[in-house]
C-alpha positions as CSV (number, residue, x, y, z in Angstrom):
1,M,-58.3,-65.1,54.7
2,K,-58.9,-61.8,52.8
3,R,-55.7,-60.2,54.1
4,K,-53.6,-63.3,53.2
5,L,-54.9,-63.2,49.7
6,L,-53.9,-59.6,49.1
7,A,-50.4,-60.2,50.4
8,T,-50.0,-63.1,48.1
9,L,-51.1,-61.0,45.1
10,A,-48.7,-58.2,45.9
11,L,-45.8,-60.6,46.3
12,T,-46.6,-62.3,43.0
13,L,-46.7,-58.9,41.2
14,G,-43.4,-57.8,42.6
15,V,-41.7,-61.0,41.4
16,S,-43.3,-60.6,38.0
17,V,-41.8,-57.0,37.6
18,L,-38.4,-58.0,38.7
19,S,-38.4,-60.9,36.3
20,S,-39.5,-58.7,33.4
21,C,-36.7,-56.2,34.1
22,A,-34.1,-58.9,34.3
23,S,-35.0,-60.0,30.8
24,V,-34.1,-56.7,29.1
25,I,-31.1,-55.4,30.9
26,T,-27.8,-56.8,29.5
27,F,-24.2,-56.0,30.0
28,P,-21.4,-56.5,27.5
29,E,-19.0,-59.4,27.9
30,P,-15.6,-58.4,29.3
31,A,-13.1,-57.8,26.6
32,T,-10.5,-60.4,26.3
33,D,-8.0,-57.8,25.0
34,P,-7.3,-55.2,27.8
35,N,-6.3,-52.7,25.1
36,V,-9.7,-52.8,23.4
37,S,-12.3,-50.3,24.7
38,L,-15.8,-51.4,25.4
39,W,-17.2,-48.2,23.9
40,E,-16.4,-46.9,20.4
41,E,-14.6,-43.6,20.4
42,P,-16.2,-40.7,18.4
43,Q,-14.6,-40.1,15.0
44,T,-12.9,-36.6,14.5
45,E,-12.7,-35.0,11.0
46,A,-9.2,-34.4,9.7
47,P,-8.3,-30.8,9.1
48,S,-8.7,-29.4,5.6
49,D,-5.8,-28.6,3.3
50,P,-5.2,-24.8,3.9
51,A,-4.3,-24.5,0.2
52,A,-7.8,-25.5,-0.7
53,L,-9.1,-22.2,0.5
54,L,-7.2,-20.2,-2.1
55,G,-9.5,-18.6,-4.7
56,I,-12.7,-16.6,-5.0
57,W,-15.7,-17.7,-2.9
58,Y,-19.4,-16.8,-3.3
59,S,-22.4,-17.4,-1.0
60,D,-26.1,-17.0,-1.5
61,R,-26.5,-16.0,2.2
62,L,-23.7,-13.5,2.5
63,S,-23.6,-9.9,1.1
64,N,-19.9,-10.3,0.4
65,V,-17.6,-12.1,-2.0
66,F,-14.2,-13.2,-0.6
67,R,-10.9,-13.8,-2.3
68,F,-8.3,-15.7,-0.2
69,G,-4.9,-15.1,-1.9
70,E,-1.3,-16.2,-1.5
71,G,0.5,-14.8,1.5
72,G,-2.6,-14.4,3.6
73,V,-4.0,-11.5,1.4
74,L,-7.8,-11.1,1.8
75,T,-10.0,-9.1,-0.6
76,V,-13.7,-8.5,0.2
77,W,-16.2,-7.2,-2.2
78,G,-19.3,-5.6,-0.7
79,L,-22.2,-6.5,-3.0
80,T,-24.8,-3.9,-4.1
81,P,-28.3,-4.8,-2.6
82,G,-30.8,-5.9,-5.3
83,Y,-28.1,-6.7,-7.9
84,E,-26.7,-10.2,-8.5
85,Y,-23.0,-10.2,-7.7
86,E,-22.3,-6.5,-8.5
87,Y,-20.1,-4.8,-5.9
88,S,-20.1,-1.2,-4.8
89,N,-17.1,-1.2,-2.5
90,T,-14.0,-3.3,-1.8
91,A,-11.7,-3.8,1.2
92,T,-8.3,-5.4,1.6
93,G,-7.1,-7.2,4.7
94,S,-5.4,-10.4,5.8
95,Y,-6.4,-13.9,6.9
96,T,-5.0,-17.1,8.5
97,Y,-6.3,-20.6,8.0
98,D,-4.9,-23.8,9.5
99,G,-7.4,-26.2,8.0
100,T,-9.9,-25.8,10.9
101,T,-10.0,-22.2,12.0
102,L,-10.3,-19.2,9.7
103,T,-9.5,-15.7,11.0
104,M,-10.1,-12.7,8.9
105,T,-8.8,-9.2,9.6
106,L,-10.1,-5.9,8.1
107,G,-8.6,-2.9,9.8
108,D,-9.5,-3.2,13.5
109,E,-12.1,-5.9,12.9
110,H,-11.3,-9.5,13.5
111,V,-13.7,-12.4,12.6
112,T,-12.9,-16.0,13.6
113,K,-15.0,-19.0,12.3
114,T,-14.6,-22.7,11.9
115,C,-14.0,-23.6,8.3
116,R,-14.1,-26.9,6.4
117,V,-13.2,-27.0,2.7
118,K,-14.1,-30.0,0.6
119,D,-14.8,-30.5,-3.1
120,G,-15.0,-26.7,-3.9
121,T,-17.3,-26.0,-1.0
122,A,-16.3,-24.1,2.2
123,T,-18.6,-24.5,5.3
124,L,-18.3,-21.8,7.9
125,D,-19.4,-22.6,11.5
126,G,-21.1,-25.7,10.2
127,S,-24.0,-23.9,8.5
128,V,-23.0,-21.2,6.0
129,T,-21.6,-22.5,2.7
130,M,-19.5,-20.8,0.1
131,T,-18.8,-22.0,-3.5
132,L,-15.4,-21.7,-5.2
133,R,-15.5,-19.8,-8.5
134,T,-12.9,-18.4,-10.9
135,D,-14.6,-15.0,-11.8
136,A,-14.6,-11.9,-9.7
137,P,-17.8,-9.9,-9.2
138,A,-18.6,-7.0,-11.6
139,E,-18.4,-3.4,-10.5
140,H,-21.8,-1.8,-10.0
141,P,-22.1,1.1,-12.5
142,S,-22.1,4.6,-11.2
143,F,-24.2,7.3,-12.7
144,P,-23.2,10.8,-11.8
145,Y,-25.9,13.5,-11.3
146,P,-26.4,15.9,-14.2
147,D,-24.6,19.2,-14.0
148,F,-27.7,21.3,-13.6
149,E,-25.8,24.6,-13.6
150,A,-24.1,23.8,-16.9
151,L,-27.4,22.7,-18.5
152,A,-29.2,25.9,-17.3
153,A,-26.4,28.0,-18.7
154,S,-26.7,26.3,-22.1
155,L,-30.4,27.1,-22.4
156,P,-31.3,29.8,-24.9
157,L,-32.7,32.9,-23.1
158,L,-34.6,35.9,-24.4
159,S,-32.6,38.9,-25.3
160,A,-32.2,41.8,-22.8
161,D,-34.6,43.8,-24.9
162,A,-37.3,41.2,-24.4
163,L,-36.8,41.4,-20.7
164,T,-37.6,45.1,-20.6
165,G,-40.3,45.9,-18.0
166,L,-39.8,42.5,-16.2
167,T,-38.5,42.3,-12.7
168,V,-36.7,39.0,-13.2
169,S,-33.1,39.4,-14.4
170,A,-31.4,37.0,-16.8
171,A,-29.4,35.6,-13.9
172,G,-32.7,35.1,-12.1
173,K,-34.1,33.3,-15.1
174,R,-31.1,30.9,-15.2
175,L,-31.6,30.2,-11.5
176,Q,-35.3,29.4,-12.1
177,A,-34.3,27.1,-14.9
178,T,-31.8,25.3,-12.6
179,V,-34.3,24.9,-9.9
180,Q,-36.9,23.6,-12.3
181,M,-34.6,21.1,-13.8
182,K,-33.5,19.8,-10.4
183,Q,-37.1,19.4,-9.3
184,T,-38.0,17.6,-12.6
185,Y,-34.9,15.3,-12.3
186,W,-35.7,14.3,-8.7
187,Q,-39.4,13.9,-9.3
188,G,-40.3,10.2,-8.7
189,K,-36.8,9.5,-7.3
190,D,-35.8,8.9,-3.8
191,L,-33.8,11.9,-2.6
192,E,-30.3,11.2,-1.6
193,K,-29.8,11.9,2.1
194,R,-26.4,13.4,2.8
195,A,-24.8,13.6,6.2
196,E,-22.2,16.1,5.0
197,G,-21.7,18.8,2.4
198,T,-22.8,22.3,1.7
199,A,-26.2,23.5,0.5
200,A,-26.4,25.0,-3.0
201,L,-29.1,26.9,-4.9
202,G,-31.7,24.5,-6.2
203,D,-31.1,21.9,-3.5
204,I,-33.8,20.6,-1.2
205,V,-32.8,20.7,2.5
206,N,-34.4,19.6,5.7
207,I,-34.2,22.3,8.4
208,D,-35.3,23.4,11.8
209,F,-35.8,27.2,12.3
210,T,-37.0,29.8,14.8
211,G,-38.1,33.2,13.5
212,K,-37.5,36.2,15.7
213,L,-38.6,39.8,15.4
214,N,-36.5,42.2,17.4
215,G,-34.8,39.3,19.1
216,V,-38.1,37.7,20.3
217,A,-39.6,34.5,18.8
218,F,-42.9,35.3,17.2
219,E,-46.0,33.1,16.9
220,G,-46.0,30.8,13.9
221,G,-42.3,31.4,13.2
222,T,-40.9,28.1,14.5
223,A,-40.8,24.7,12.7
224,A,-38.8,21.5,12.7
225,G,-38.0,19.0,10.0
226,V,-39.2,21.1,7.2
227,D,-38.2,20.5,3.6
228,V,-37.5,23.7,1.7
229,T,-35.9,24.5,-1.7
230,V,-32.9,26.7,-1.6
231,A,-34.2,29.3,-4.1
232,P,-36.2,32.5,-4.2
233,D,-39.9,32.7,-4.6
234,T,-40.7,29.7,-2.5
235,G,-43.4,31.3,-0.3
236,Y,-41.1,32.3,2.5
237,I,-39.9,35.8,3.3
238,A,-37.6,37.0,0.6
239,G,-34.0,36.2,1.3
240,F,-34.7,33.3,3.8
241,C,-34.4,30.3,1.6
242,E,-31.6,31.7,-0.6
243,G,-29.7,32.5,2.7
244,I,-29.3,28.7,3.3
245,A,-27.0,28.4,0.4
246,G,-23.3,28.0,1.4
247,H,-24.1,26.5,4.8
248,A,-23.0,23.0,5.8
249,V,-25.1,20.1,7.0
250,G,-25.6,20.3,10.8
251,E,-24.6,23.9,11.0
252,T,-26.5,26.4,13.1
253,F,-26.6,29.9,11.6
254,D,-28.6,33.1,11.4
255,I,-30.3,34.6,8.3
256,T,-31.3,38.3,8.5
257,V,-34.3,39.2,6.4
258,T,-36.5,42.3,6.1
259,F,-40.2,41.7,6.9
260,P,-42.7,43.3,4.5
261,E,-44.7,46.2,5.8
262,D,-47.9,44.1,5.6
263,Y,-46.4,40.9,7.2
264,G,-49.0,39.2,9.3
265,S,-51.9,41.4,8.3
266,D,-53.8,38.6,6.5
């Protein structure tokens, strides 16, 4: 009797599950018109008008401002970091736009993005938006460095008679004034790092050097990544720092100096 009862319960449960499933699964009625699809086709957005891209476009997320002009002429302004819509450089290239795909060319660089234009807003790759404006960005002002040599030359110096008995010449005084003005000017400012150019008196340069005596490197005479001022009286052997003047960035060269008689005695 116990085995029959279990079998009956199992059979009843199975019928209940099937009945439940049958109540929720439905199928669409066959279409009476054979030309009508049972499933709705996805809608595709029509291409934008290519002429709608003409103009100047700004974006809060991009570091550039773009002007798409007639005849496929592209102008790109590179904005200055930290300044709102002030540019520090410009570039000119070309572009093509068919209402869906935008291709920009600057020199050897080609950039292709999807682009939709609607109501003064251009959307690139579905996420980055640009806004159409009529004004071009302003040029970031450039402030040239002072002419230190001219300033030093204009300083009033003591007469030759007043220099009697001193070991520093008038020319040396002017050099000291130039160095001092450069140091004062750059104090509190970030030094400009230059990848090219020639060192001049009063400049601060970063060097690696190896000191040799009679062709043999001596102890304590080698250093790397040292900032030195190209000027006399900087604590190095006389003639060493001044000898850097006139040499180019990245150049390897020799400076010949005369060691004092008491060098290394301390």
